[in-house]
Phi, psi and omega in degrees: 000125173291142184231108184300337180286343182251001179260162178296134180282110190258003177292162179308133180062021180069027181301145182291137188278063182301335183287344181242351180284132176237161183302327181292349180278338189297308186294313176300325181292315186289325180295318181290322179296320178296316178302315179297319182293320178300322178293320177296321179293319178300320181295323180288318182295327185269000179296128186245013177269200182293133182273097184235172176302315181294327185273335186239307188289314180298313177299321179298315182297329181270356182278162176077021183295328177295318177300312180303311184300312184290314184290327174300313179297312183297308183289330175295313180292327177298329178276322190259337183201065186269175173204172186301324182292318178298321179298323178289318178302320183300330180294338175257322184298310186294308177302325178298315177298314180301315180299317180294315178306316177293324176303320179285309185298331185256013180282111185296320180293319179294315179300322180302320179288320177299319182295323177299315180295318181298313180298333182258015187304326182292343181274353179249152181268078184264138175281179185298319182293318178297317178298321178295316180299312182299314179298317181298317181293312177302310180299324179302317178296310184297316182290348176254008170109012186297334182268002184279163172291161179304321180299314178290326175300320178293327177294320179295317180303313183294318179298314181299321180292320178292320178298323177301313181292320183292322177297320176296316180298317179302311181297314180298318178302317185292319178294317179295318181295321177296314182288337184287325187284130171222128173255107184265121178246137177234007179250119183300331181295334179290350181267004184303132176095342186281141177297152182301318181297324180292318178298317179297319179296320181293327178290322176296318181297318182298317179299314179300328183261012175080025178241054181310132178086001178242189181229130180242127176248142186236180178271001171294137192300324177297343175261311185292313186301307179294329181297311184285349179273327191240341185295126179287331183288106187295320182297324178288324174300319180298315181300314180294318180298317181290322176299321178290319183287345179249017178304126179056035179222028186256004179079010180260198185290345180259009184288136181251012184294317179292325180297315185291322177296318180290319179299312180299318181295317180295318177299318179296315180297317180298315179298321180296317178301324182275001173096020180249151183290330182204169176298324178298317179297318178300310182294315191284347174301332181252038180225158177299326182293328173074327182211158177300321182300317180296324177295310178299323179298314181297312183297317182287327175299313180292324179299315178300323180285322187272330189300314179304318179291324180293315180295316179300316178297313182297318176303317180299315181290323176299312181298323179295317182295321180292318181293322182285311190230010177069026181287117180263327184254063182305126188229175184300331179280359176261336191301301185300323179299309182281331175300313184291323176297316182291321177301315180295320181292321185278321186248359183054046181209144169204176185300323183293331177289327185276327189306318182302339181271358188236057172294132185310311183300322179292318179297319179296316177296328179294314182292327173299315180297325176297316179295327177291314182293319183281316192236005177068027180273148175237141185238126179233120177289134184237153178245004182262014178250126180298146180246151177271349175203148184299336180287343187286140175252138185239138186225147172255124182255129177234165177265187185300331183266007179083009175288140179291134180246317184190160163265150177225132178246126177245122185229102200246352187245149181292155171198161184293342180271000185243138176287163182285170177096194182215142181202161172252145177211177181229142170261344170207130177266161181279144174194169176246130180222126182051040177083350179266131177275104180279112188275154188278162170239115192243146178228146166250129178237125185222177178226079184260166178302129183279156173296153174247186180292336183247346184227145171288178175290109177254122188271147166287165180295326177299322177291326176300311181294326176297316178301314178297319180303306185293328177290331172300315173301315182302317179301324178298323176283325184289314189270354185302142180226071182246165181276324190242138182299324182296341185245354189279156175056228184282011176284066184234173171308140189295331181271010173250341189295335182274351180300308181299329182280313186288328180294327184291335178300328184300328181296335185294341183265359186256129181302323179301326178277314183302326182294346177287333191213340187277082181242135181303129190292341180259320185261339185081000182295134175293150176303126184295147181302323182291331177287322177297318179297321177295323178298315179292318181297325183271354188295333180263004178293118181083014179303319179300316180293319178299316181298315178299320177300314178297316181294325180295324177291320177297317179294321178295316177303312179292330177294317178297325195246353183263000179217191180275114182272008188293341179269002180282113179253327184239112185298316182298314179295321179298316177300314182301316180294318185294329188242013184300330182283349181237020178278124179255348178224156176303134178293136178273119182307136177091345180272146180214155175265317189304321187290347173234017182275072185300329179309316185260342181252348176222355176250201187254020189259012179298133186055028183219005184293335177302340188296338175297315180288322178301314180287335174298322176300314181296313187291321179295318181292319182292317184292335176303326180293316179295322179296322179293320188259346183117132189293341176244026178293117188283339176291313177296316180300317179298318179298319180293316180296312186290325185262339183243300189289319183283335190276344180053227179256026186289342176219171178297131185302327178293325176296318181294318183295317181294328178295323179286311190268339184086000182193173174286159178292154180243125183300327184299339176299318178294315179295326177294311181300324182277359182068025182264355170223000000 
């Protein structure tokens, strides 16, 4: 059987052959790729010349490219365009990869050669990137058990394989549970307060799901978010909120409570075998924060600043709800509804007023124009690149001189085959091999409001900032100029990875930027200056509450991972205890965060969710420099590109940041931006 995953990719720029890949290709391809990688590893182990960086470390860093290519395609499509067969394949594919990874990481002969090079590093003339790579590879072996006894190595193997399966099960349950929920309405009165576009989208969803003439609302955010924000029917808001809050927490076959307890326990046990007090200690050794104490210090410092503002804000919204509708028992399904009404009353602005100015295609062209102004990039939509779904848009990116820089895939609408949320990913990472700069293939995957029969896709302002956020990640992958794949683009410390994404959100609040794309979809009128001012004036409304919400998630993450979880028997009780100091509303019985907290139980954010706030400090501090010099100042943009975006993980992030900013970041920049000081 010919297998496109094992053949040379002959599409323009080596684009992945999505049009010819079938599910039956994945397992034979990954097995062959593993076999090829084993041969590469054997060649390194059998090398009998001088043990140097060039002879051992570089061949190791460049090995396994076929595994990278195949697994990137498989796991990206499993997130963005999956099906039942892929989910079944993953149950064999993922553990196979984990087992092979452990075979390499725990190979004593291979590690012995790496250790010789590491121990002799001062005798080689290595540049900063080479030294970083050598240290990363050496530590990678040690942190995966290379110094352990055979008995302990086998324990780590078993734990890793079980964690691999549990992560897949967690994700599959969450996707199935999200897709399973439908709120079918057939009474027009129940639609009171809802925007016209949302009602039209719900009617389209109903038709797609076989409920012609009715309206269907789902837990996909473009449906769920506006519903709980605008629906006048309080009971229906309650129904949606509880459905979302009890995802994978109902005690049925899709329940994730046992999964999260088991995942936390295995992570703790693994850390202990490797000589760490907790999973957080293990993770944070390789983060800018460095220790659990530093994370708690950051979170608690921000809590002290934000809590008074959050309580004051919440009291204000509660009083408004009571005054407007006599609400005495203010609950979580009331907050967004009355928050939005109060914001509109106070600032004469809401999402529905802004959406006509944010047609998806215009916003996308706008973020491209920002990248052109800042970094000299040019974007051309192309049709000669295979797509994995018809919704995907494909672009060729070149620089000022016409040199190819990257491919870009944009995938923006929800579907049952795609998990929720928004993310950036890569189908090929950048690296240099045999003198050739292999350029990246980058994708943004989101879940934005779909076009209807009468309206294009009109984004909320939150969706606009999300698009800019994910494109900031994309720029990190697109502009990278590293020697080694392991260090390029977003392969950085996890609490540094959000800087390029979060800083780009700041441009969305500036009229000079908005004028590039914020045009009324019917009249072509630019967004009025007074509306932009209202947007800026209202941007900090509820900032205290938003900060506390983020801190509660960070604290919950640290609670799971900074101690011994073996005594956790009841997930709901554990959550309540972990977040009691930051609870602003009564907890709804039966609702949980952990069972659908994919960031920490199925993503890479375990003991790392705090990094969003950490990176907010960085991005607020960095953007102040752009504000001082001009948001499209190319001198500052060049410094950011050269010291942050191009460098990837080739040097320590604090060194890179100080080179850009001239000093370490200041927390007060974040507090100033949020109006908290």
